[in-house]
C-alpha positions, 0 to 999 in steps of 0.5 A: 500500500505504501509503495502504491501511494508513493508511486501515485504521489511521485508519478503525478509531479514527474509526469507534469514536470517531464511531459508538461512542456510538450503540452504547454503550447504557445504563450497566450496574451497576458491578462489581468494579474491574479485574474480568473479568465483561464483554467487556473487563473493568471499569475502576478504578471497575467500569465496563464497559471496552468501553462506555468505549472506545465513548464515549471517542474523540469528545473526542480526535477532535473536539477535535483536528480542531476545534483544527487547523481553528481553527489554520489559519483563524487562522495561514494568513491571518496568514502570508499577510498578513505575507508580502504586506505592504510594511510592515516594521513590520507584519511585526515587530508580528505575527510577534515575539509568535508567536516568543515563543509558539514559545519556550515548550514546548507542554506548559508552555503547555498547563498554564498556559493551561488552568489560568486558563481554565474547563475544557471542550472549547471551552477545550481547542480554543482552547488547542491551536489557540493552541499550534499558531498560531505554527508554522502562521503561520511555515510559511504566511509562508515559503511565501507569501514565495517565491510572492510574489517570483515575476515573475507577482506583479509582472505581476498588480500592473502589470495592476491586479489587486487585493491580495485577488486577488493574495494569496488568488487566486494566492499562497493557492492556490499555497500549498495543497500546502505546507499540505496537507503540513503538515496531517497533522503538525498533526492528529497534534500536536493529537491528542498535545496533546489526549491529553496534556491528558486524561492529565494531567486538564487541561480534562477531569474525572478520570472523563470518558469519554475514551481518554487518561483511561482510560489514566491511570486504569486504569494502576494495574491494568495487570497485573490488567486490561490492556485498560482501558489497551491498547485506548484506547492502541492506538486513539490510536496507530492514529489518529496513525499512520494519519493520517501514512500517509494524508497521506504517501500523498496527498502522494506521489500528488499529487507523481507526478501533477504 
């Protein structure tokens, strides 16, 4: 049941975000601000709210997914390397700077990094990935340390197995369940950061076709035309809750299978 509800909640915003631009059509002449002349009314500058909803999800979804993928591509090998190395100085050299990044509030880091970088989706992907890197690296390191201490690792070393085979073939594969459990949390965290950045106007233009920007710009007319705020806000919430339920259901299924 939980998996099914999560799938439904996830599919609706995903379909709108990915397929919406194909059905948005050409822009229509603008009407009155916060008017009711169309399906969901008009926004703060008189644009069709429904068309903005169809166009506004791709940034949130694609940037969050790309940032999460980049975070794991950087953080997992880094955590694996620090857990497998026998050189204490290398572990300290790689992990202590990440601990410093972890001590900085994510929202503050988001604003600081985006302020010195050129605006755009690629910048937002890099910033969100950098914010998530310390936590993914630490989780990967903690999971790899426990696996690397198993007798099987010593047996593989005595048999002459290469470091790469031991690290990625055994430890990396054994970490997959832990990483999968963390993946849902990371994606939701990335969605939160991307939506927050868009809401604050960090990395995106103030009139961009974006769900979070819609919430920010249309909130002044909430009592005149609520759909410009409620619909994109509910889609962001459905995306986050659906992902959590879906990954939770997947973990439960894998746990029961084992």
